[in-house]
C-alpha positions in Angstrom: 37.4 14.0 -5.4 34.2 15.6 -5.8 34.2 17.9 -3.0 31.0 18.8 -1.0 30.9 23.0 -2.4 31.0 21.1 -5.8 34.9 21.4 -6.7 36.8 19.1 -7.8 40.2 18.7 -6.7 42.5 16.2 -8.5 46.1 14.8 -8.9 48.0 13.9 -12.1 51.2 11.8 -12.7 52.2 11.9 -16.5 55.9 9.8 -17.0 56.4 9.5 -21.1 59.2 8.5 -23.4 60.2 9.9 -26.3 62.4 8.6 -29.3 63.6 9.6 -32.7 65.9 8.9 -35.3 66.3 12.2 -36.2 69.9 13.4 -37.1 69.8 16.6 -34.9 68.8 14.9 -31.6 71.7 15.2 -28.9 69.8 12.7 -26.1 67.6 10.0 -27.7 65.5 8.4 -26.3 64.0 11.3 -23.5 62.2 10.6 -20.6 60.1 13.1 -19.1 57.6 12.8 -16.2 54.7 15.7 -14.6 53.5 15.4 -11.4 49.7 18.1 -11.5 47.5 19.4 -8.5 44.4 21.1 -9.6 41.6 22.3 -8.4 38.2 23.5 -9.8 35.6 26.0 -7.9 32.5 26.4 -9.7 31.2 30.0 -8.3 27.9 29.3 -9.8 26.5 26.8 -11.8 27.2 23.4 -10.0 28.0 25.6 -6.5 27.3 23.7 -3.2 24.7 21.2 -1.6 23.5 20.9 -5.5 25.8 18.1 -6.1 24.4 16.1 -3.9 21.1 16.0 -5.4 21.5 12.8 -7.1 22.2 10.7 -3.4 19.1 12.3 -2.2 16.8 11.5 -5.1 18.2 7.7 -4.7 17.4 8.2 -0.9 13.4 9.5 -1.5 13.1 6.5 -4.2 13.8 3.8 -2.0 11.6 5.3 0.9 9.0 5.1 -1.6 10.0 1.7 -2.6 9.5 1.2 1.3 6.1 2.8 1.6 4.9 0.8 -1.1 5.9 -2.3 0.4 4.6 -1.7 3.5 1.4 -0.3 2.1 0.9 -3.7 -0.1 1.4 -5.7 3.5 -1.3 -3.6 5.1 -3.6 -4.5 2.6 -3.0 -8.0 2.6 -3.7 -8.0 6.2 -6.9 -6.3 5.5 -7.8 -8.8 3.0 -6.8 -11.5 4.9 -9.4 -10.1 7.7 -12.2 -9.4 5.4 -11.6 -13.3 4.3 -12.2 -14.4 7.9 -15.0 -12.4 8.2 -16.8 -13.3 5.8 -15.8 -17.4 6.6 -16.8 -16.6 9.9 -20.1 -15.3 8.4 -20.9 -18.3 6.1 -20.1 -20.6 9.0 -22.3 -19.0 10.8 -25.1 -18.8 8.0 -24.6 -22.4 7.1 -25.4 -23.2 10.8 -28.7 -21.0 10.4 -29.4 -22.4 7.4 -29.0 -26.5 9.2 -31.4 -24.9 12.5 -33.8 -24.0 10.0 -33.6 -27.4 7.4 -33.7 -29.1 11.1 -37.5 -27.1 12.1 -38.9 -28.3 8.3 -38.6 -31.7 9.1 -39.7 -31.1 12.9 -42.8 -29.4 11.2 -43.0 -32.5 8.4 -43.2 -35.0 11.5 -45.9 -33.2 13.0 -48.3 -32.5 10.6 -47.8 -36.6 9.4 -48.6 -36.8 12.7 -51.6 -34.2 12.7 -52.8 -36.2 9.2 -52.6 -39.4 10.6 -55.1 -38.3 13.3 -57.0 -36.8 11.0 -56.5 -33.5 12.6 -55.4 -32.0 8.7 -55.8 -32.3 5.5 -53.0 -34.1 3.2 -52.4 -30.9 1.5 -50.3 -29.7 4.9 -47.6 -32.6 4.3 -47.1 -31.4 0.6 -46.6 -28.1 1.8 -44.4 -29.2 4.8 -42.3 -31.4 2.0 -41.7 -28.5 -0.3 -40.7 -26.0 3.0 -38.2 -29.2 3.7 -36.9 -29.4 0.2 -36.6 -25.5 0.0 -34.4 -25.7 3.2 -32.0 -28.7 2.0 -31.7 -26.8 -1.0 -30.6 -23.1 0.8 -28.1 -25.7 3.0 -26.4 -27.0 -0.4 -26.2 -23.4 -1.4 -24.7 -22.1 1.9 -22.0 -25.3 2.1 -20.7 -24.0 -1.7 -20.4 -20.3 -0.1 -18.8 -21.5 2.9 -15.8 -23.5 0.4 -15.7 -20.1 -1.7 -14.8 -18.4 1.6 -12.5 -20.8 2.7 -11.1 -21.1 -0.9 -10.3 -17.4 -0.7 -8.6 -17.0 2.7 -6.4 -19.6 1.5 -5.2 -18.0 -1.5 -4.9 -14.9 0.5 -3.1 -16.4 3.3 -0.6 -18.8 1.2 -2.1 -22.0 2.1 -3.2 -23.0 -1.2 0.2 -23.5 -2.5 0.3 -27.2 -1.2 -1.9 -29.7 -2.5 -2.0 -31.6 1.2 -3.9 -28.2 1.7 -6.6 -28.0 -1.0 -9.1 -30.5 0.7 -8.7 -29.2 4.4 -11.0 -27.4 6.2 -10.3 -23.2 7.6 -13.1 -23.1 10.5 -12.8 -19.7 12.2 -12.3 -19.8 16.2 -13.0 -16.7 16.3 -16.5 -14.7 17.2 -16.6 -10.9 16.3 -15.7 -9.2 19.5 -18.4 -6.6 21.3 -17.1 -3.4 19.9 -20.7 -1.6 21.2 -18.6 0.2 23.8 -15.7 1.1 21.6 -15.5 4.2 20.9 -14.1 6.6 17.5 -13.0 9.9 17.4 -13.7 11.5 14.1 -10.9 14.9 14.7 -8.3 12.2 16.1 -8.7 9.8 13.2 -8.7 12.2 10.3 -5.6 13.9 12.1 -4.0 10.2 12.1 -5.2 9.2 8.8 -3.5 12.2 6.9 -0.1 11.5 9.3 -0.5 7.8 8.2 -1.3 7.5 4.4 1.0 6.1 2.5 -0.5 7.7 -0.7 -0.2 11.0 1.2 3.2 10.7 2.4 4.4 9.1 -1.7 3.1 12.4 -2.9 5.1 14.6 -0.1 8.1 12.5 -1.6 7.0 13.3 -4.6 6.8 17.5 -3.9 10.5 16.7 -2.2 11.6 15.1 -5.8 10.1 17.9 -7.8 11.8 20.4 -5.4 15.3 18.5 -5.9 14.6 19.0 -9.6 13.6 22.4 -9.4 16.7 22.9 -8.0 18.9 21.5 -10.9 17.0 23.2 -13.4 17.4 26.5 -11.5 21.4 25.9 -11.5 21.2 24.6 -14.8 20.0 27.9 -16.0 22.9 29.7 -14.6 25.8 30.5 -16.4 29.1 28.5 -15.6 32.3 30.4 -13.9 34.6 28.5 -12.7 37.9 29.0 -10.3 40.8 26.9 -11.7 44.4 26.2 -10.1 46.9 24.4 -11.3 50.4 23.7 -9.5 52.8 21.2 -10.9 56.7 19.7 -11.3 58.5 18.2 -14.1 61.5 16.4 -14.6 63.5 15.5 -18.0 66.4 13.7 -18.7 68.3 10.9 -20.7 67.3 8.2 -18.3 64.3 7.3 -16.3 66.9 8.1 -13.3 67.6 11.2 -14.6 64.4 12.4 -15.0 62.8 11.3 -11.4 66.4 13.0 -9.7 65.0 16.3 -11.8 61.7 15.8 -10.5 62.2 15.6 -6.8 65.0 18.4 -6.8 61.5 20.9 -7.4 63.2 22.4 -10.1 61.0 22.2 -12.9 58.0 23.9 -11.1 55.0 25.4 -12.7 51.5 26.9 -11.8 48.7 28.6 -13.7 45.0 30.0 -12.5 42.3 31.9 -14.2 38.4 32.3 -14.3 36.2 30.5 -16.7 33.2 31.8 -18.1 30.6 29.8 -20.6 27.3 31.1 -21.1 24.5 30.3 -24.0 24.1 33.4 -26.5 21.9 32.6 -27.6 18.1 31.1 -26.0 19.0 28.8 -23.1 16.9 25.6 -23.6 18.1 25.1 -19.6 15.7 28.4 -18.9 12.7 26.2 -20.7 13.0 23.2 -18.8 13.6 25.6 -15.0 9.8 26.9 -15.6 8.5 23.5 -16.3 10.1 22.4 -13.2 8.6 25.3 -11.6 5.3 24.5 -12.7 5.6 20.9 -12.1 5.8 21.7 -8.5 2.8 23.8 -8.3 0.7 20.8 -9.7 2.1 18.8 -6.8 1.4 21.2 -4.5 -2.4 20.9 -5.6 -2.3 17.0 -6.0 -1.0 16.7 -2.6 -4.5 19.1 -1.0 -6.6 16.7 -3.7 -5.3 13.8 -1.6 -5.8 14.9 1.3 -9.3 16.1 1.0 -10.0 13.1 -0.3 -8.6 11.1 2.3 -10.7 13.2 4.7 -14.0 12.7 2.4 -13.3 8.9 2.9 -12.5 8.6 6.9 -15.5 11.0 7.7 -17.4 8.2 5.3 -16.0 5.3 7.3 -16.7 6.8 10.2 -20.7 6.8 9.6 -20.3 3.6 8.2 -19.1 2.1 11.5 -21.9 3.8 13.5 -24.4 2.8 11.4 -23.5 -0.8 11.1 -22.5 -0.6 15.5 -26.5 0.6 15.5 -27.6 -1.8 12.6 -26.3 -4.6 14.7 -28.1 -3.5 17.6 -31.4 -3.3 15.4 -30.8 -6.5 14.1 -30.9 -8.7 17.2 -34.4 -7.1 18.3 -35.6 -8.3 14.5 -34.6 -11.8 15.8 -35.8 -11.8 19.1 -39.3 -11.1 17.7 -38.7 -13.2 15.3 -38.2 -16.0 17.5 -41.5 -15.0 19.5 -43.5 -14.9 15.7 -42.9 -18.6 15.1 -43.3 -20.4 18.8 -46.4 -18.3 18.1 -46.7 -19.7 14.8 -46.0 -23.5 16.1 -48.4 -23.4 18.7 -51.1 -22.3 17.1 -50.2 -24.7 14.2 -50.9 -28.0 17.4 -54.3 -25.8 18.3 -55.3 -26.5 14.6 -55.3 -22.4 14.6 -52.8 -21.8 11.8 -51.3 -23.4 8.6 -48.4 -25.0 7.6 -47.8 -21.9 5.2 -47.8 -19.6 8.0 -45.2 -21.6 10.1 -43.5 -22.1 7.1 -43.3 -18.1 6.4 -42.2 -17.1 9.7 -39.3 -20.2 9.9 -38.4 -18.0 6.6 -39.0 -14.0 8.5 -36.4 -16.1 11.0 -34.0 -16.9 8.5 -33.8 -13.5 7.2 -33.8 -12.0 10.7 -30.7 -14.3 11.2 -29.0 -14.1 8.4 -29.3 -9.9 8.7 -28.1 -9.8 11.9 -25.0 -12.2 10.7 -24.3 -9.9 8.5 -24.5 -6.6 10.3 -22.1 -7.9 12.6 -19.5 -8.9 10.1 -20.2 -5.8 8.4 -20.0 -3.7 12.0 -16.3 -5.7 12.0 -15.2 -5.3 8.7 -16.2 -1.6 9.0 -14.1 -1.0 11.7 -11.0 -3.4 9.7 -11.8 -0.5 7.2 -10.9 2.4 9.6 -8.1 1.1 11.2 -6.5 0.8 7.9 -7.2 4.3 7.1 -6.3 6.1 9.8 -3.1 4.1 10.4 -4.0 1.6 13.6 -1.8 -0.4 15.0 -4.4 -3.5 14.9 -6.5 -4.6 12.1 
């Protein structure tokens, strides 16, 4: 049995039978038994809690595996969230492109009516038809983008494992919430990120492991001095019954004890191993600080991204409103013969671009918050 002090205690029982055809043997066969109790206690090497290092290393490896699993699950959740909002953006962009295509067709009908009434040249019809064709092409491209976003979301959520789901449509039902009033604090985010970050926690576990290995190396570099003690009982007889009877009478007693010293006479490789472990421990501290600084910079950068994207979304809303007004004015001027079809089509392009930028700003703002929450360990992504 291994003891917490590093000592060992053991009980042994030997039972032997000797037989010989030698002429001088009076008793044959001979039965002999011995019962012994032995105790060994290291006084330097192998003494104390260093003997539990293996158990501690196993626990640290288990904690590291739990961290890996937790980080993988959280990264997957963040990827699913980002893929969802990419699909939302693609669907909304498709709706915008379809609306613009409908607007281009209305423009074409208006131009044809004006040409039939002699109020406009026939070349305007050609320009309007080109505008319709361009809008239809954009709609087709947007439909392909939507299907790609659907496939990515299906892949991340495992829906594509069933062939029946390959052609099923995935329609987002939640719009990005209004988080313009949400306040995030940089100092709090840095503190929570440092406390949560799986890489930092793994490096901390690595430092613990290096500490344990350093303790092992330090212990192995010491001389081995063991205190040994043994007590025993022995029995002998012409039969097994005689043997056990003598053993039970406690007449054959023996004991011994002493100190055992073992140490190398030349250069000890364990000392080099100890110095190497000490350097590895110091390097681990440097790596931990480097990871902490990198995380702080990453959290600060993400904080700026959240604020920039929030401001960008507000400005994009204003740009859409102005583009809607500009398109309305150009359509009214066209009806009065003061604007060309090209100017109306350009106004439609400006509106499409403004709406696309607004959608992208809203989704990017949401994705920036997802990344902020992932970095800072928020419970909800």
